[in-house]
C-alpha positions in Angstrom: 189.0 4.5 125.3 186.5 7.2 124.4 186.6 10.0 126.9 184.0 12.6 127.9 184.8 14.7 124.8 184.1 11.9 122.4 181.0 10.4 123.9 179.0 13.4 122.7 178.8 14.5 119.0 180.8 17.7 118.7 178.3 19.3 116.4 175.2 18.5 118.5 173.9 21.2 121.0 174.3 20.3 124.7 171.3 20.2 126.9 171.2 21.7 130.4 172.0 19.1 133.1 170.5 19.1 136.5 172.6 18.7 139.6 171.2 15.2 140.4 171.7 14.1 136.8 175.2 15.5 136.7 176.1 13.6 140.0 174.7 10.4 138.6 176.6 10.8 135.3 179.8 11.4 137.3 179.2 8.2 139.3 178.7 6.2 136.1 181.9 7.6 134.6 184.0 7.1 137.8 182.9 3.5 138.2 183.3 2.7 134.5 186.8 4.3 134.6 187.8 2.2 137.6 186.6 -0.9 136.0 188.2 -0.3 132.6 191.5 0.4 134.3 191.4 -3.0 136.0 190.2 -4.8 132.8 193.1 -3.3 130.8 195.6 -4.2 133.4 194.5 -7.8 134.1 191.9 -8.8 131.5 188.2 -8.7 131.5 187.6 -12.3 132.7 190.2 -12.1 135.5 188.6 -9.2 137.3 185.5 -9.7 139.5 182.6 -7.3 140.0 183.5 -7.3 143.7 187.0 -6.0 142.8 185.6 -3.3 140.6 183.2 -2.2 143.4 186.1 -2.1 145.9 188.2 0.0 143.5 185.3 2.4 143.0 184.7 2.5 146.7 181.0 1.4 146.4 179.1 -1.7 147.4 178.5 -4.5 144.9 174.6 -4.0 145.1 175.2 -0.3 144.4 177.4 -1.1 141.4 174.6 -3.3 140.0 172.1 -0.6 140.3 174.2 1.4 137.9 175.4 -1.4 135.7 173.1 -4.4 135.3 175.8 -6.6 133.8 179.6 -6.6 134.1 179.9 -5.9 130.4 178.0 -2.6 130.8 180.9 -1.3 132.8 182.9 -1.2 129.5 180.0 -0.5 127.1 178.9 2.5 129.1 181.2 4.3 126.8 178.8 3.6 123.9 175.7 4.6 125.8 175.7 8.2 124.5 176.1 7.0 121.0 172.9 4.8 120.9 170.8 7.6 119.7 173.5 9.7 118.0 172.4 8.9 114.4 168.8 9.6 115.4 169.8 13.0 116.8 171.7 13.9 113.7 168.6 13.1 111.5 166.1 14.9 113.7 168.4 17.9 114.3 169.5 18.3 110.7 169.1 21.6 108.7 165.8 21.8 106.8 167.7 21.7 103.4 169.6 18.4 104.3 168.3 15.0 103.6 168.8 12.4 106.4 171.7 10.7 104.5 173.3 14.0 103.7 173.3 14.9 107.4 174.6 11.5 108.4 177.4 11.7 105.8 178.5 15.1 107.0 178.4 13.9 110.6 180.6 10.9 109.8 183.1 12.9 107.8 183.3 15.5 110.6 184.1 12.6 113.0 186.9 11.5 110.8 188.3 15.1 110.7 188.3 15.3 114.6 189.6 11.7 114.9 186.5 10.6 116.9 187.2 7.1 118.3 183.8 5.9 117.1 185.1 6.3 113.5 188.0 4.0 114.3 190.4 6.7 113.1 192.2 7.3 116.3 195.7 6.1 117.3 195.8 7.3 120.9 197.2 4.5 123.0 194.3 4.4 125.4 191.8 4.3 122.5 193.6 1.4 120.9 193.8 -0.4 124.2 190.1 0.0 124.8 189.2 -1.3 121.3 191.5 -4.3 121.8 189.7 -5.0 125.1 186.3 -4.6 123.4 186.9 -6.7 120.3 189.1 -9.2 122.0 186.4 -10.2 124.6 183.6 -12.3 123.1 181.1 -11.4 125.9 181.6 -7.7 125.3 181.1 -8.1 121.5 177.9 -10.1 122.2 176.6 -7.4 124.6 177.4 -4.7 122.1 174.7 -6.1 119.8 172.1 -4.9 122.3 173.4 -1.3 122.0 173.5 -1.6 118.2 169.8 -2.8 118.1 168.7 0.2 120.2 170.7 2.5 117.9 168.9 1.0 114.9 165.5 1.3 116.6 166.1 5.0 117.4 167.3 5.8 113.9 164.4 4.0 112.3 162.0 6.0 114.4 163.8 9.3 113.3 163.6 8.2 109.7 160.0 7.0 109.9 158.8 10.2 111.5 155.9 10.5 114.0 153.6 7.4 114.1 151.2 5.7 116.5 152.5 2.3 115.5 154.5 0.4 118.1 157.5 0.1 115.7 158.8 2.2 112.9 157.7 1.3 109.3 159.6 -1.5 107.7 161.4 0.7 105.1 162.7 2.9 107.9 163.9 -0.1 109.9 165.6 -1.6 106.8 167.3 1.8 106.0 168.5 2.2 109.6 170.0 -1.3 109.6 171.8 -0.6 106.4 173.1 2.9 107.4 174.5 1.8 110.8 176.0 -1.4 109.3 177.9 0.7 106.8 179.2 3.0 109.5 180.2 0.1 111.6 182.1 -1.6 108.7 183.8 1.8 108.0 184.9 2.2 111.6 186.2 -1.4 111.9 188.2 -1.0 108.7 189.8 2.2 110.0 190.5 0.6 113.4 192.0 -2.5 111.8 194.5 -0.5 109.8 195.4 1.8 112.7 195.8 -1.1 115.1 198.1 -2.8 112.6 200.4 0.2 112.9 199.4 2.4 110.0 199.6 6.1 110.9 196.3 7.9 111.1 197.5 10.5 108.6 198.1 7.8 106.0 194.7 6.1 106.7 192.6 9.3 106.7 192.4 9.9 103.0 191.3 6.3 102.3 188.8 6.6 105.2 187.2 9.7 103.7 187.1 8.1 100.2 185.5 4.9 101.6 183.0 6.9 103.6 181.9 8.9 100.6 181.7 5.7 98.5 179.6 4.0 101.2 177.2 6.9 101.4 176.9 7.2 97.6 175.8 3.5 97.6 173.4 4.1 100.4 171.9 7.1 98.5 171.5 5.2 95.3 169.5 2.4 97.1 167.7 4.4 99.8 166.4 7.2 97.5 163.6 8.4 99.8 166.2 9.3 102.5 168.7 10.9 100.0 
């Protein structure tokens, strides 16, 4: 499962965190950790929210103040990634296009075996992904996180605007970019989960990523 090191992009600057915000973040992580440990041990459907609250030593109402749905106890690990692509675009060097910055970021993730790229064979990461992709309600809930990621990236690509939503070309581009990254990550995870060593998969993963971004660049010329 992604840990604290992998929930933030390694090449993005960290912002100062206030004491109250830090305490809240630690609470989120502690409750999520307790829940995921139970889910991995017994299965998502067989563990109640009340049992998670008891394991985390908080009340059930308090748990729901932090996590509106049971699925969010697992998907909290993806929360920091919702606006990751948008941060890459807005924080890119002036001489980098959006797609060039996103390509470099994804390739850097492959190099450091970021679990989000699927190229990680740590037992806890594989167990987390089996839990996630093997539980239909978690997969369904994940779509909400993906939609918010698309919206954030579209806003970054579209630039400042007074419109309630980003321009359609930016929304279409964001959907295509994040879909490509998702397919790449799932293919890496599929091969690693099947038992292929990360060292054997990595060269193909890099080649596939470059091919995907070449295709995106040829079709999304204004962002390349």
